KETITI-975844 format. One record per residue (C-alpha): x, y, z; residue in one letter. Coordinates in pm, 1 decimal, padded with zeros to 6 digits. Layout:
site X = X; Y = Y; Z = Z; r = A .
...
***
This chain:
site X = 15845.0; Y = 00394.8; Z = -04557.2; r = M .
site X = 15884.9; Y = 00207.5; Z = -04850.2; r = R .
site X = 15959.2; Y = 00510.5; Z = -05064.1; r = R .
site X = 16200.8; Y = 00711.1; Z = -04831.7; r = A .
site X = 16338.7; Y = 00327.2; Z = -04766.4; r = A .
site X = 16380.2; Y = 00282.0; Z = -05127.7; r = A .
site X = 16667.7; Y = 00636.3; Z = -05131.2; r = V .
site X = 16864.5; Y = 00389.1; Z = -04897.0; r = V .
site X = 16920.2; Y = 00102.0; Z = -05118.4; r = I .
site X = 17071.8; Y = 00367.3; Z = -05399.0; r = A .
site X = 17325.0; Y = 00412.6; Z = -05104.3; r = M .
site X = 17341.8; Y = 00734.3; Z = -05098.1; r = L .
site X = 17131.0; Y = 00801.2; Z = -04814.4; r = G .
site X = 17146.9; Y = 01093.0; Z = -04577.7; r = F .
site X = 17378.3; Y = 01013.3; Z = -04356.6; r = A .
site X = 17464.2; Y = 01021.9; Z = -03994.4; r = I .
site X = 17080.4; Y = 01081.5; Z = -03803.5; r = A .
site X = 17094.8; Y = 01264.5; Z = -03447.0; r = G .
site X = 16980.2; Y = 01114.8; Z = -03150.8; r = C .
site X = 16592.3; Y = 01137.2; Z = -03206.4; r = S .
site X = 16273.0; Y = 00955.2; Z = -03059.1; r = D .
site X = 16099.0; Y = 01076.7; Z = -03321.1; r = D .
site X = 15888.2; Y = 00769.5; Z = -03493.0; r = S .
site X = 15919.2; Y = 00655.1; Z = -03848.0; r = V .
site X = 15630.9; Y = 00774.6; Z = -04075.9; r = S .
site X = 15486.1; Y = 00547.5; Z = -04332.8; r = S .
site X = 15401.6; Y = 00552.7; Z = -04763.3; r = S .
site X = 15196.7; Y = 00440.8; Z = -04943.9; r = S .
site X = 15390.5; Y = 00392.0; Z = -05250.9; r = A .
site X = 15426.5; Y = 00099.0; Z = -05430.1; r = A .
site X = 15750.5; Y = -00106.8; Z = -05414.9; r = P .
site X = 16000.5; Y = -00050.6; Z = -05733.6; r = T .
site X = 16252.5; Y = -00313.1; Z = -05875.0; r = S .
site X = 16606.0; Y = -00158.7; Z = -05892.4; r = V .
site X = 16689.3; Y = -00372.7; Z = -06119.8; r = S .
site X = 16731.8; Y = -00134.0; Z = -06413.7; r = T .
site X = 17060.8; Y = 00083.0; Z = -06220.7; r = V .
site X = 17383.3; Y = 00092.4; Z = -06317.0; r = A .
site X = 17595.5; Y = -00213.0; Z = -06238.7; r = T .
site X = 17758.2; Y = -00003.7; Z = -05935.4; r = T .
site X = 17404.2; Y = 00009.0; Z = -05727.3; r = V .
site X = 17299.4; Y = -00324.3; Z = -05640.4; r = A .
site X = 17091.2; Y = -00468.8; Z = -05931.9; r = A .
site X = 16793.7; Y = -00743.5; Z = -05964.9; r = D .
site X = 16613.5; Y = -00632.7; Z = -05614.1; r = T .
site X = 16242.9; Y = -00538.4; Z = -05571.7; r = T .
site X = 16233.3; Y = -00298.1; Z = -05262.5; r = V .
site X = 16006.2; Y = -00453.4; Z = -04998.4; r = A .
site X = 15819.7; Y = -00275.7; Z = -04696.1; r = A .
site X = 16053.9; Y = -00217.1; Z = -04425.6; r = T .
site X = 15982.7; Y = -00479.4; Z = -04064.5; r = T .
site X = 15999.6; Y = -00325.0; Z = -03741.0; r = T .
site X = 16312.3; Y = -00496.4; Z = -03563.4; r = S .
site X = 16569.4; Y = -00431.8; Z = -03279.0; r = T .
site X = 16901.0; Y = -00286.1; Z = -03277.8; r = V .
site X = 17120.4; Y = -00527.0; Z = -03073.7; r = V .
site X = 17416.7; Y = -00353.5; Z = -03002.2; r = D .
site X = 17553.4; Y = -00020.9; Z = -03070.1; r = T .
site X = 17937.7; Y = -00001.3; Z = -02901.3; r = A .
site X = 18116.6; Y = 00227.6; Z = -03082.9; r = A .
site X = 18479.5; Y = 00167.8; Z = -03172.9; r = P .
site X = 18773.6; Y = 00276.2; Z = -02931.5; r = T .
site X = 18982.3; Y = 00584.8; Z = -03114.0; r = T .
site X = 19308.2; Y = 00398.6; Z = -03026.8; r = E .
site X = 19494.2; Y = 00234.1; Z = -03321.4; r = A .
site X = 19399.8; Y = -00168.0; Z = -03332.4; r = P .
site X = 19631.6; Y = -00482.2; Z = -03337.5; r = T .
site X = 19633.1; Y = -00579.2; Z = -03656.0; r = T .
site X = 19734.4; Y = -00890.2; Z = -03875.3; r = T .
site X = 19929.8; Y = -00789.0; Z = -04161.4; r = E .
site X = 19933.3; Y = -01062.2; Z = -04495.5; r = A .
site X = 20206.2; Y = -01073.2; Z = -04734.6; r = L .
site X = 20178.1; Y = -00778.5; Z = -05014.8; r = P .
site X = 19954.3; Y = -00883.6; Z = -05300.2; r = V .
site X = 19993.8; Y = -00650.7; Z = -05591.4; r = N .
site X = 20135.8; Y = -00401.7; Z = -05452.3; r = N .
site X = 19856.1; Y = -00404.7; Z = -05200.1; r = W .
site X = 19945.0; Y = -00482.9; Z = -04823.9; r = Q .
site X = 19601.6; Y = -00692.0; Z = -04668.8; r = A .
site X = 19505.8; Y = -00603.9; Z = -04319.7; r = V .
site X = 19281.4; Y = -00838.0; Z = -04147.6; r = T .
site X = 19084.7; Y = -00577.3; Z = -03876.8; r = A .
site X = 19044.2; Y = -00708.0; Z = -03572.2; r = P .
site X = 18737.4; Y = -00905.0; Z = -03432.6; r = T .
site X = 18514.1; Y = -00632.1; Z = -03322.3; r = D .
site X = 18545.2; Y = -00569.4; Z = -03710.7; r = C .
site X = 18380.8; Y = -00769.5; Z = -03947.7; r = M .
site X = 18152.3; Y = -00764.8; Z = -04249.5; r = C .
site X = 17730.7; Y = -00804.7; Z = -04285.1; r = A .
site X = 17766.1; Y = -01212.7; Z = -04240.2; r = N .
site X = 17974.2; Y = -01157.3; Z = -03978.8; r = G .
site X = 18336.2; Y = -01281.4; Z = -04165.8; r = S .
site X = 18599.0; Y = -01101.0; Z = -04087.2; r = S .
site X = 18704.8; Y = -00735.3; Z = -04270.2; r = Y .
site X = 19030.0; Y = -00703.1; Z = -04428.1; r = T .
site X = 19120.2; Y = -00374.7; Z = -04521.3; r = Y .
site X = 19391.3; Y = -00276.9; Z = -04789.4; r = W .
site X = 19726.5; Y = -00044.0; Z = -04789.4; r = I .
site X = 19938.3; Y = 00063.2; Z = -05107.2; r = H .
site X = 20272.2; Y = 00203.9; Z = -04946.2; r = Q .
site X = 20345.9; Y = 00528.4; Z = -05175.4; r = G .
site X = 20474.1; Y = 00866.9; Z = -05040.1; r = D .
site X = 20437.4; Y = 00814.0; Z = -04649.3; r = P .
site X = 20368.5; Y = 01228.1; Z = -04581.4; r = T .
site X = 20094.9; Y = 01179.3; Z = -04869.5; r = K .
site X = 19816.1; Y = 00988.5; Z = -04831.5; r = V .
site X = 19457.4; Y = 00905.8; Z = -04961.0; r = V .
site X = 19155.6; Y = 00719.1; Z = -04736.3; r = F .
site X = 18993.6; Y = 00577.9; Z = -04998.1; r = Y .
site X = 18588.1; Y = 00496.5; Z = -04908.5; r = L .
site X = 18412.3; Y = 00211.3; Z = -05145.8; r = Q .
site X = 18073.2; Y = 00218.4; Z = -05208.0; r = G .
site X = 17829.3; Y = -00073.0; Z = -05311.8; r = G .
site X = 17450.5; Y = -00115.5; Z = -05188.6; r = G .
site X = 17307.9; Y = -00108.9; Z = -04869.1; r = A .
site X = 17007.9; Y = -00270.4; Z = -04698.5; r = C .
site X = 16728.6; Y = -00188.6; Z = -04459.7; r = F .
site X = 16469.8; Y = -00484.7; Z = -04488.2; r = D .
site X = 16442.2; Y = -00845.3; Z = -04424.4; r = P .
site X = 16420.5; Y = -00913.1; Z = -04839.9; r = G .
site X = 16742.9; Y = -00652.9; Z = -04892.7; r = T .
site X = 16934.0; Y = -00748.9; Z = -04587.4; r = C .
site X = 16930.5; Y = -01151.4; Z = -04700.7; r = A .
site X = 17288.7; Y = -01258.8; Z = -04764.5; r = F .
site X = 17237.4; Y = -01378.2; Z = -05100.0; r = D .
site X = 16969.8; Y = -01068.2; Z = -05200.9; r = S .
site X = 17233.9; Y = -00921.8; Z = -05415.9; r = G .
site X = 17141.2; Y = -00601.1; Z = -05251.6; r = T .
site X = 17477.3; Y = -00481.0; Z = -05147.4; r = Y .
site X = 17801.6; Y = -00653.4; Z = -05071.2; r = K .
site X = 17811.5; Y = -00861.4; Z = -04771.0; r = V .
site X = 18177.6; Y = -00968.4; Z = -04738.6; r = T .
site X = 18587.8; Y = -00797.8; Z = -04814.9; r = A .
site X = 18790.5; Y = -01119.9; Z = -04795.4; r = P .
site X = 19150.7; Y = -01116.2; Z = -04833.7; r = A .
site X = 19138.1; Y = -01271.2; Z = -05201.5; r = T .
site X = 18956.9; Y = -00935.3; Z = -05359.2; r = E .
site X = 19281.1; Y = -00718.9; Z = -05328.7; r = D .
site X = 19221.8; Y = -00349.0; Z = -05511.6; r = P .
site X = 19495.0; Y = -00391.6; Z = -05804.7; r = S .
site X = 19172.2; Y = -00515.6; Z = -06020.8; r = G .
site X = 19104.1; Y = -00164.3; Z = -06045.9; r = I .
site X = 19391.5; Y = -00006.8; Z = -06272.4; r = S .
site X = 19230.2; Y = 00290.4; Z = -06371.3; r = T .
site X = 19138.1; Y = 00672.9; Z = -06245.7; r = G .
site X = 19292.4; Y = 00709.8; Z = -05988.0; r = I .
site X = 19431.7; Y = 00383.0; Z = -05921.2; r = F .
site X = 19629.3; Y = 00410.1; Z = -06229.5; r = D .
site X = 19928.5; Y = 00483.4; Z = -06030.8; r = F .
site X = 20154.0; Y = 00462.9; Z = -06326.1; r = T .
site X = 19938.7; Y = 00769.3; Z = -06516.0; r = D .
site X = 20206.6; Y = 01053.9; Z = -06501.2; r = P .
site X = 19888.3; Y = 01314.3; Z = -06501.0; r = R .
site X = 19732.4; Y = 01113.3; Z = -06146.7; r = N .
site X = 19790.6; Y = 01403.0; Z = -05880.9; r = P .
site X = 19772.6; Y = 01112.5; Z = -05671.8; r = I .
site X = 20059.7; Y = 00893.6; Z = -05864.3; r = G .
site X = 20290.0; Y = 00892.8; Z = -05553.8; r = D .
site X = 20044.6; Y = 00835.7; Z = -05279.2; r = Y .
site X = 20021.1; Y = 00587.4; Z = -04993.7; r = S .
site X = 19619.2; Y = 00473.1; Z = -05009.7; r = V .
site X = 19432.8; Y = 00319.6; Z = -04716.8; r = V .
site X = 19141.2; Y = 00126.5; Z = -04893.5; r = Y .
site X = 18846.9; Y = 00056.9; Z = -04686.7; r = A .
site X = 18611.4; Y = -00187.8; Z = -04846.8; r = P .
site X = 18265.5; Y = -00205.2; Z = -04781.1; r = Y .
site X = 18045.2; Y = -00486.0; Z = -04762.6; r = C .
site X = 17788.3; Y = -00396.1; Z = -04444.0; r = T .
site X = 17527.0; Y = -00225.6; Z = -04627.3; r = G .
site X = 17524.1; Y = 00110.2; Z = -04408.8; r = D .
site X = 17720.1; Y = 00351.6; Z = -04591.5; r = L .
site X = 18009.0; Y = 00293.5; Z = -04367.8; r = H .
site X = 17821.6; Y = 00460.9; Z = -04066.1; r = L .
site X = 17694.9; Y = 00168.4; Z = -03871.3; r = G .
site X = 17783.5; Y = 00072.0; Z = -03509.2; r = T .
site X = 17479.8; Y = -00202.6; Z = -03465.6; r = A .
site X = 17414.2; Y = -00534.9; Z = -03485.1; r = T .
site X = 17052.3; Y = -00608.7; Z = -03596.3; r = H .
site X = 16791.7; Y = -00855.4; Z = -03612.5; r = V .
site X = 16567.1; Y = -00880.3; Z = -03936.8; r = Y .
site X = 16448.6; Y = -01214.1; Z = -03843.7; r = G .
site X = 16510.3; Y = -01512.2; Z = -03717.8; r = P .
site X = 16759.7; Y = -01640.3; Z = -03928.8; r = Q .
site X = 16910.4; Y = -01268.0; Z = -04034.3; r = L .
site X = 17132.4; Y = -01048.2; Z = -03812.7; r = T .
site X = 17307.4; Y = -00821.2; Z = -04007.5; r = V .
site X = 17636.0; Y = -00666.2; Z = -03837.9; r = Q .
site X = 17592.2; Y = -00342.1; Z = -03960.6; r = H .
site X = 17979.9; Y = -00253.1; Z = -03866.9; r = K .
site X = 18077.1; Y = -00034.1; Z = -04154.8; r = G .
site X = 18179.0; Y = 00243.8; Z = -03897.4; r = F .
site X = 18362.8; Y = 00026.8; Z = -03693.2; r = V .
site X = 18572.0; Y = -00121.1; Z = -03985.6; r = N .
site X = 18597.7; Y = 00197.2; Z = -04198.8; r = A .
site X = 18715.4; Y = 00429.4; Z = -03839.8; r = S .
site X = 18954.5; Y = 00082.6; Z = -03736.8; r = T .
site X = 19114.2; Y = 00153.2; Z = -04124.4; r = A .
site X = 19125.7; Y = 00487.2; Z = -04079.5; r = L .
site X = 19280.2; Y = 00470.3; Z = -03725.4; r = N .
site X = 19569.7; Y = 00274.6; Z = -03865.7; r = D .
site X = 19621.9; Y = 00478.5; Z = -04149.3; r = L .
site X = 19738.8; Y = 00723.4; Z = -03880.9; r = A .
site X = 19946.9; Y = 00454.8; Z = -03718.6; r = A .
site X = 20100.1; Y = 00381.7; Z = -04050.3; r = H .
site X = 20145.5; Y = 00718.9; Z = -04151.4; r = F .
site X = 20199.3; Y = 00936.6; Z = -03826.4; r = P .
site X = 20435.0; Y = 01172.7; Z = -04086.0; r = D .
site X = 20159.2; Y = 01251.2; Z = -04329.0; r = A .
site X = 20119.9; Y = 01581.3; Z = -04431.0; r = K .
site X = 19877.2; Y = 01561.8; Z = -04659.6; r = Q .
site X = 19542.9; Y = 01352.3; Z = -04661.9; r = V .
site X = 19273.0; Y = 01304.1; Z = -04945.3; r = L .
site X = 18938.9; Y = 01128.3; Z = -04807.3; r = V .
site X = 18769.1; Y = 01063.4; Z = -05078.4; r = T .
site X = 18502.0; Y = 00776.7; Z = -05232.5; r = G .
site X = 18248.1; Y = 00682.3; Z = -05510.0; r = E .
site X = 17842.7; Y = 00616.4; Z = -05444.4; r = S .
site X = 17795.5; Y = 00516.1; Z = -05089.2; r = A .
site X = 18139.5; Y = 00556.6; Z = -04993.7; r = G .
site X = 18137.5; Y = 00942.4; Z = -05074.7; r = S .
site X = 17828.4; Y = 01009.0; Z = -04829.1; r = A .
site X = 18031.6; Y = 00961.8; Z = -04558.9; r = P .
site X = 18401.2; Y = 01173.8; Z = -04679.7; r = T .
site X = 18334.3; Y = 01523.5; Z = -04508.0; r = P .
site X = 18271.3; Y = 01303.6; Z = -04154.7; r = L .
site X = 18591.6; Y = 01122.1; Z = -04165.7; r = Y .
site X = 18807.9; Y = 01427.4; Z = -04316.8; r = G .
site X = 18672.7; Y = 01574.2; Z = -03975.6; r = G .
site X = 18808.4; Y = 01245.1; Z = -03823.1; r = M .
site X = 19108.0; Y = 01239.2; Z = -04016.4; r = A .
site X = 19163.5; Y = 01583.2; Z = -03873.4; r = H .
site X = 19174.0; Y = 01467.8; Z = -03513.0; r = D .
site X = 19414.7; Y = 01168.4; Z = -03574.4; r = L .
site X = 19657.7; Y = 01370.4; Z = -03756.3; r = L .
site X = 19606.4; Y = 01719.8; Z = -03665.7; r = P .
site X = 19887.9; Y = 01882.4; Z = -03854.1; r = N .
site X = 19794.9; Y = 01738.7; Z = -04194.2; r = A .
site X = 19645.2; Y = 01944.6; Z = -04404.3; r = E .
site X = 19330.1; Y = 01733.1; Z = -04524.0; r = I .
site X = 19110.5; Y = 01733.0; Z = -04853.4; r = E .
site X = 18766.9; Y = 01584.6; Z = -04908.7; r = V .
site X = 18667.8; Y = 01455.3; Z = -05223.7; r = L .
site X = 18263.1; Y = 01316.2; Z = -05287.3; r = A .
site X = 18208.7; Y = 01180.7; Z = -05550.8; r = D .
site X = 17813.2; Y = 01108.4; Z = -05683.1; r = S .
site X = 17599.2; Y = 01182.9; Z = -05419.1; r = S .
site X = 17512.0; Y = 01561.9; Z = -05461.8; r = G .
site X = 17147.9; Y = 01528.5; Z = -05534.6; r = A .
site X = 17000.4; Y = 01400.0; Z = -05184.7; r = Y .
site X = 16902.4; Y = 01648.0; Z = -04893.9; r = P .
site X = 16788.4; Y = 01528.2; Z = -04563.1; r = N .
site X = 16439.6; Y = 01392.9; Z = -04544.6; r = V .
site X = 16377.1; Y = 01271.6; Z = -04167.7; r = P .
site X = 16213.2; Y = 00988.6; Z = -04224.4; r = A .
site X = 16515.3; Y = 00794.2; Z = -04383.4; r = V .
site X = 16756.0; Y = 00952.5; Z = -04138.2; r = T .
site X = 16511.7; Y = 00834.3; Z = -03830.5; r = S .
site X = 16475.1; Y = 00451.5; Z = -04044.2; r = L .
site X = 16904.1; Y = 00420.4; Z = -04082.7; r = I .
site X = 16929.3; Y = 00527.8; Z = -03756.5; r = E .
site X = 16685.1; Y = 00255.7; Z = -03615.9; r = S .
site X = 16868.5; Y = 00006.8; Z = -03814.6; r = L .
site X = 17213.5; Y = 00088.6; Z = -03844.1; r = W .
site X = 17293.5; Y = 00271.0; Z = -03544.3; r = G .
site X = 17432.9; Y = 00552.5; Z = -03661.8; r = T .
site X = 17424.8; Y = 00766.3; Z = -03413.2; r = A .
site X = 17742.7; Y = 00556.3; Z = -03254.2; r = G .
site X = 17905.3; Y = 00748.2; Z = -03525.9; r = A .
site X = 17876.2; Y = 01122.5; Z = -03458.9; r = E .
site X = 18201.2; Y = 01273.5; Z = -03293.8; r = P .
site X = 18198.9; Y = 01424.6; Z = -03025.3; r = A .
site X = 18322.8; Y = 01804.8; Z = -03164.0; r = W .
site X = 18293.6; Y = 02053.6; Z = -02919.7; r = P .
site X = 18246.2; Y = 02314.3; Z = -03185.0; r = E .
site X = 17907.2; Y = 02132.0; Z = -03260.2; r = V .
site X = 17563.2; Y = 02187.7; Z = -03115.3; r = E .
site X = 17281.0; Y = 01947.8; Z = -02919.3; r = A .
site X = 17055.2; Y = 01864.0; Z = -03124.6; r = G .
site X = 17295.8; Y = 01901.9; Z = -03488.6; r = A .
site X = 17211.6; Y = 01818.8; Z = -03834.4; r = D .
site X = 17406.9; Y = 01524.1; Z = -03882.7; r = W .
site X = 17203.3; Y = 01504.3; Z = -04227.9; r = S .
site X = 17419.0; Y = 01441.5; Z = -04571.8; r = L .
site X = 17401.8; Y = 01826.3; Z = -04632.5; r = N .
site X = 17499.3; Y = 01865.0; Z = -04252.1; r = G .
site X = 17816.0; Y = 01636.2; Z = -04225.8; r = L .
site X = 17966.2; Y = 01887.9; Z = -04429.0; r = Y .
site X = 17837.9; Y = 02162.1; Z = -04220.9; r = I .
site X = 17903.3; Y = 01995.5; Z = -03910.3; r = Q .
site X = 18278.2; Y = 01915.5; Z = -04030.8; r = A .
site X = 18339.6; Y = 02260.6; Z = -04124.2; r = N .
site X = 18287.7; Y = 02383.3; Z = -03809.7; r = K .
site X = 18524.6; Y = 02172.1; Z = -03630.7; r = H .
site X = 18766.6; Y = 02167.3; Z = -03862.3; r = A .
site X = 18742.5; Y = 02488.4; Z = -04086.8; r = P .
site X = 19141.7; Y = 02438.9; Z = -04276.9; r = D .
site X = 18930.3; Y = 02095.2; Z = -04446.6; r = I .
site X = 18914.5; Y = 02170.8; Z = -04800.2; r = L .
site X = 18536.6; Y = 02011.8; Z = -04926.4; r = F .
site X = 18470.1; Y = 01924.3; Z = -05308.0; r = A .
site X = 18233.7; Y = 01744.2; Z = -05457.7; r = R .
site X = 18163.4; Y = 01602.8; Z = -05804.3; r = H .
site X = 17832.2; Y = 01486.7; Z = -05978.5; r = D .
site X = 17686.8; Y = 01420.0; Z = -06306.8; r = Y .
site X = 17414.3; Y = 01674.3; Z = -06346.8; r = A .
site X = 17143.7; Y = 01387.1; Z = -06484.5; r = F .
site X = 17304.1; Y = 01068.5; Z = -06319.9; r = D .
site X = 17076.9; Y = 00782.6; Z = -06413.8; r = A .
site X = 17182.6; Y = 00632.0; Z = -06037.1; r = V .
site X = 17058.7; Y = 00924.8; Z = -05810.5; r = Q .
site X = 16771.2; Y = 01064.5; Z = -06044.4; r = T .
site X = 16542.8; Y = 00702.5; Z = -06016.0; r = I .
site X = 16652.8; Y = 00687.5; Z = -05649.2; r = F .
site X = 16569.8; Y = 01066.2; Z = -05605.2; r = A .
site X = 16204.1; Y = 00946.4; Z = -05803.4; r = K .
site X = 16163.1; Y = 00685.7; Z = -05548.8; r = L .
site X = 16196.3; Y = 00938.3; Z = -05278.1; r = A .
site X = 15927.9; Y = 01177.0; Z = -05421.9; r = G .
site X = 16194.3; Y = 01422.4; Z = -05490.8; r = L .
site X = 16175.9; Y = 01651.4; Z = -05835.6; r = P .
site X = 16389.0; Y = 01449.2; Z = -06003.2; r = S .
site X = 16312.6; Y = 01506.9; Z = -06358.2; r = D .
site X = 16598.8; Y = 01842.3; Z = -06304.5; r = N .
site X = 16839.1; Y = 01673.0; Z = -06078.1; r = L .
site X = 17089.5; Y = 01938.8; Z = -06106.3; r = V .
site X = 16854.0; Y = 02144.6; Z = -05954.9; r = S .
site X = 16886.9; Y = 01942.8; Z = -05678.8; r = L .
site X = 17253.5; Y = 01913.0; Z = -05660.4; r = I .
site X = 17262.3; Y = 02288.0; Z = -05688.3; r = D .
site X = 17022.2; Y = 02357.1; Z = -05397.0; r = G .
site X = 17233.8; Y = 02115.2; Z = -05153.4; r = N .
site X = 17537.4; Y = 02326.0; Z = -05254.2; r = T .
site X = 17381.9; Y = 02629.4; Z = -05197.1; r = A .
site X = 17260.3; Y = 02477.1; Z = -04860.0; r = I .
site X = 17628.6; Y = 02372.6; Z = -04765.0; r = I .
site X = 17767.7; Y = 02686.5; Z = -04827.5; r = E .
site X = 17483.2; Y = 02885.1; Z = -04631.5; r = Q .
site X = 17584.0; Y = 02678.2; Z = -04343.4; r = G .
site X = 17910.5; Y = 02854.5; Z = -04388.8; r = G .
site X = 18149.2; Y = 02586.7; Z = -04578.1; r = V .
site X = 18330.8; Y = 02672.1; Z = -04900.6; r = D .
site X = 18231.5; Y = 02402.8; Z = -05088.8; r = L .
site X = 18415.8; Y = 02317.3; Z = -05400.3; r = H .
site X = 18216.6; Y = 02175.5; Z = -05687.5; r = S .
site X = 18229.6; Y = 02005.2; Z = -06002.7; r = Y .
site X = 17897.9; Y = 01952.6; Z = -06238.9; r = V .
site X = 17949.2; Y = 01765.7; Z = -06578.4; r = A .
site X = 17681.6; Y = 01707.4; Z = -06806.5; r = P .
site X = 17494.6; Y = 01367.9; Z = -06859.8; r = G .
site X = 17410.1; Y = 01055.8; Z = -06698.6; r = T .
site X = 17689.9; Y = 00871.7; Z = -06576.0; r = T .
site X = 17762.7; Y = 00789.7; Z = -06243.1; r = H .
site X = 18078.5; Y = 00820.7; Z = -06056.5; r = T .
site X = 18430.7; Y = 00894.4; Z = -06226.1; r = V .
site X = 18737.4; Y = 00864.1; Z = -06015.7; r = L .
site X = 18784.9; Y = 00525.0; Z = -06071.4; r = S .
site X = 18684.0; Y = 00496.4; Z = -06462.3; r = R .
site X = 18955.7; Y = 00627.7; Z = -06670.7; r = P .
site X = 18711.2; Y = 00949.2; Z = -06796.5; r = D .
site X = 18897.1; Y = 01026.0; Z = -06485.0; r = F .
site X = 19207.2; Y = 01142.5; Z = -06725.7; r = Y .
site X = 18951.6; Y = 01254.9; Z = -07005.4; r = T .
site X = 18622.1; Y = 01441.8; Z = -06891.3; r = E .
site X = 18663.6; Y = 01843.0; Z = -06956.3; r = T .
site X = 18361.1; Y = 02085.4; Z = -06867.8; r = V .
site X = 18358.9; Y = 02426.7; Z = -06945.1; r = E .
site X = 18712.4; Y = 02368.6; Z = -07098.6; r = G .
site X = 18850.2; Y = 02262.4; Z = -06756.2; r = V .
site X = 18971.5; Y = 01904.3; Z = -06740.1; r = P .
site X = 18881.2; Y = 01732.9; Z = -06424.4; r = F .
site X = 19187.2; Y = 01583.4; Z = -06403.0; r = V .
site X = 19357.5; Y = 01951.6; Z = -06345.8; r = D .
site X = 19064.8; Y = 02034.2; Z = -06144.0; r = W .
site X = 19164.2; Y = 01749.2; Z = -05902.9; r = V .
site X = 19563.3; Y = 01863.1; Z = -05920.7; r = T .
site X = 19478.6; Y = 02226.6; Z = -05826.7; r = D .
site X = 19250.3; Y = 02043.3; Z = -05570.7; r = L .
site X = 19525.8; Y = 01802.2; Z = -05379.9; r = V .
site X = 19781.8; Y = 02096.8; Z = -05405.5; r = K .
site X = 19557.9; Y = 02288.5; Z = -05183.0; r = R .
site X = 19539.0; Y = 02596.1; Z = -05484.8; r = Q .
site X = 19119.0; Y = 02508.1; Z = -05583.6; r = P .
site X = 19037.8; Y = 02635.1; Z = -05891.1; r = G .
site X = 18652.2; Y = 02809.1; Z = -05947.2; r = P .
site X = 18353.5; Y = 02619.1; Z = -05952.0; r = D .
site X = 18318.3; Y = 02444.8; Z = -06275.2; r = V .
site X = 17957.1; Y = 02346.9; Z = -06410.8; r = H .
site X = 17793.6; Y = 02250.0; Z = -06685.5; r = C .
site X = 17572.1; Y = 02484.9; Z = -06929.8; r = T .
site X = 17415.8; Y = 02276.6; Z = -07125.4; r = T .
site X = 17378.5; Y = 01961.0; Z = -06886.5; r = C .
site X = 17205.9; Y = 01661.7; Z = -07069.8; r = Q .
***
């Protein structure tokens, strides 16, 4: 299991586990340091063997908009302290952020960064994942890419934004309290936190006509799920989903079983009537199930063909990572075979994520600027898929 668990720390994981009694198999692969991984992923951590422990609490959040405490605006971002059932990994309070723009057009953004799965990686001082989301960390420090609201090229420059930070090590999918040892109890409440922020989006912007659900790295993995939930909360709104840099990973049953047992991800599965019992809730499956539930959603992904972060952790999982782009293309084919019209943009190179970087405005593949491709997406006039021909 050590090899499979290494993928979890890559943040890109394998999404929601279905309810299952399957046991977690073991692997003899040696632990590998991830200190060389890009700084968007946790660094200086050695993957350790997974221990057996018990999920204590898997209560799912309510679907009603919560009562929240709002602080004064900080650099045009409103801090919102979530209710007490929301919390970060160490039990501290959870704060999310609202940027006021056009109330009829809203972005729901899921932050990425780190994950944990055992006492070593889940220790609060491990550096493996972010364990707090305080009101002092406002998103105004991000002023590039889609967060440059002054750039006239920005297709969401006039949108309102609800920004859901990440501080639970569970890909925004956890509903559990997990005891990793006598001195270490981790609140894997990422789904509780992010779904609360999404509910508040619907409460703050009830007249929203267009909602873009997006995220980078760990935050991109659950975007199809949250797109489907946004549809439920705002059934009259048009929904687009854009996932940045999580396209290489197929479902690995051992990882799926592991993260369900640790994070309580089954508690995040919506009771969508179109979804059959035993449905696939893997990363690929999220697109398929959300599309069955809300086929009017536009689903899109961006990846780099040889993303260094995805390559490292695909290798640790035993996947054929030397040709990462083949994994990305294969997953796209699986999703499309499941009935999803998935719009994709695959760029050359080894970079990880683009949405919040200056390259959002300069990246061009096969003559198509990425910013123009995204602009067409949010206009609901998606252009053809873009794929590098020389991808190295």
